[in-house]
C-alpha positions, -999 to +999 in steps of 0.1 A: +088-553-538+122-560-518+156-542-516+186-558-504+215-539-482+246-561-468+257-556-433+288-575-438+306-565-471+301-580-505+304-619-504+323-633-531+303-659-549+287-690-536+303-719-519+294-755-508+262-751-526+255-789-526+265-796-490+246-768-477+214-777-495+217-814-484+215-799-448+178-789-455+157-762-440+133-761-411+106-733-410+095-726-376+062-710-371+050-698-337+010-701-333-011-683-311-048-683-317-043-686-357-065-714-364-086-696-392-052-687-411-030-718-407-045-738-436-039-712-462-003-705-448+005-743-449-008-743-487+016-716-495+047-733-475+039-764-493+040-745-527+076-729-517+088-761-505+080-779-538+097-748-557+127-750-535+132-787-539+131-783-577+154-755-578+181-767-552+169-802-541+164-789-509+145-807-482+121-788-459+099-793-428+078-770-409+076-767-373+045-752-358+047-744-319+013-738-306+018-712-277-010-719-256-035-711-280-073-709-267-088-715-301-086-746-324-051-738-336-037-771-320-063-793-338-057-775-372-021-777-371-023-814-365-047-819-392-025-804-417-011-828-445+026-835-450+024-832-488+054-815-499+074-811-465+076-826-431+053-814-404+062-811-370+038-796-343+050-787-308+022-781-283+035-759-252+018-766-219+008-730-215+012-697-230+049-689-226+054-661-248+068-656-284+103-661-274+099-691-259+080-704-287+108-695-309+135-714-287+111-744-290+110-742-328+149-739-329+153-771-305+129-792-324+140-784-358+155-814-376+173-798-405+204-777-407+191-741-416+163-724-397+136-699-409+116-682-386+083-665-396+048-656-381+017-675-387-005-643-390+002-641-429+020-609-426+055-625-433+050-635-472+059-670-478+067-659-514+098-642-500+113-676-483+128-685-518+147-651-518+161-657-485+171-691-491+187-678-525+209-654-505+220-684-483+227-710-509+237-690-538+254-659-520+267-675-491+252-654-464+247-670-428+219-648-415+195-631-438+170-611-420+140-587-428+132-555-421+103-532-427+108-510-458+092-481-442+068-470-412+045-444-434+013-464-423+023-461-386+014-432-361+041-406-355+042-416-318+048-452-326+077-443-349+092-421-323+090-448-298+108-471-322+135-447-329+141-442-291+141-480-287+167-486-311+190-455-301+187-467-265+194-505-270+222-498-292+239-471-273+274-483-264+268-518-278+293-532-299+272-552-318+241-531-331+209-545-337+195-533-372+167-509-369+134-522-380+147-558-383+121-583-374+119-620-366+111-631-401+150-645-410+169-674-420+198-689-402+222-712-419+233-744-400+262-729-384+242-699-373+216-720-359+242-740-343+258-712-326+223-696-314+216-729-299+245-724-279+236-693-262+222-704-227+202-674-211+167-680-203+156-643-208+162-641-244+157-615-268+158-631-304+165-601-326+194-593-304+208-627-302+203-633-341+224-603-343+251-607-316+260-642-331+277-623-360+288-641-391+280-630-426+246-611-424+220-595-452+192-573-449+161-576-471+136-549-467+101-556-475+064-545-470+045-568-445+011-580-460-019-575-444-034-598-416-061-618-434-075-636-405-082-628-365-065-595-352-032-589-335-026-593-297+000-567-296-010-532-281+008-505-267+008-521-232+026-553-247+049-536-270+062-516-243+065-546-222+086-563-250+108-534-252+116-532-216+122-570-218+146-565-247+164-536-233+171-551-200+179-584-216+204-575-239+216-540-229+231-523-198+225-487-213+198-478-186+223-488-158+248-466-177+220-437-179+214-439-144+254-435-133+255-406-156+226-389-141+239-396-108+271-376-117+249-350-134+227-344-100+259-345-078+277-318-100+245-297-099+243-299-063+278-290-058+276-261-082+243-248-065+262-252-028+291-232-041+268-205-054+249-201-022+280-199+000+294-174-024+262-152-025+258-157+015+295-145+021+300-117-003+265-100-010+249-114+024+221-131+004+200-154+028+200-192+020+165-201+004+149-223+030+119-246+031+107-246-005+143-253-020+147-281+006+115-298-003+119-296-040+155-309-037+146-337-020+115-345-041+138-344-072+165-367-056+135-392-039+121-395-074+153-401-092+165-427-066+132-445-068+134-447-106+170-460-105+160-484-080+132-498-102+157-498-131+183-519-109+153-541-099+147-550-135+182-563-138+182-581-103+149-599-115+167-612-147+194-623-126+170-643-101+155-659-133+187-671-147+198-684-111+165-702-108+173-722-140+137-729-148+131-744-181+120-717-209+092-740-218+073-771-213+061-793-239+024-809-236+023-826-271+048-835-300+038-849-333+056-855-366+045-863-400+070-873-428+064-860-461+074-896-474+038-915-476+057-947-466+067-929-432+041-932-405+028-904-381+046-905-347+029-887-320+044-887-286+042-867-253+074-850-241+078-848-203+105-822-201+120-796-224+152-791-241+167-759-231 
């Protein structure tokens, strides 16, 4: 079951259906240790591609981006047939992370529209046709999915998610929809806009929201993982949250400024109180314990704020170095047309 909610108002009818469908669709799938589930996922994608070709005349391709898998994911991806859709396999030189894999898929996508989904089976392929329908029939540029609920998650995790979105959206002109995931479709012009963003410290959810255009939310319930186990744990999720906040928001710096003002105001009030009590009531000024506590509080706050500033300075250093986001070790293409030949090649550098 899915439900739909618009974030850009009602869109009057479809427009340019023929030209939009002629642009085709690239399905980008980052892969990390998913060898066991890839064949079933590919069969499902082939069935969806066949249905969309019959309904809209939509040509499709799938771009598998192997992000340094340690199992047989790359070999499995290379062996997948191009029966109903073209197949690209991009093998990164090492594990660069999901954000880099998403960018690699975007860079290598040959069709106009681009759809991103995970390889673990939790993003249902059956939903792809619904997302494409909102693009082609209703004229939306960004169709993103979000979890319908988090009832099966712990209270601590739900609280953490609420805190994350509250912090990253605080003071932001363009809000990131809560619970939105990477499973989303970008129209040709939205995909072109995303390619123009030059930063290397990327937060895909934020960037896909920042570009604007006509956006639509589709709620869904993730399927259960069929193979393997997730590599995400509390530590990696916290790290991803910090990466996202420092890449996309200046809220921590603003909080640091506000905290400094609060501490300065508190110290001023406390100082005035001590002077007043000493002059009018003869109360002696508290000595050693109050000084030590004050220094420890101020020292701790300063170290925390220095750490926050350090995160942003590290981002500046990373951007200044201008290193490529990823490097490609292998790249192969299989055409769905039986007459076309498979064309493997080795990439020496990376499209940024």
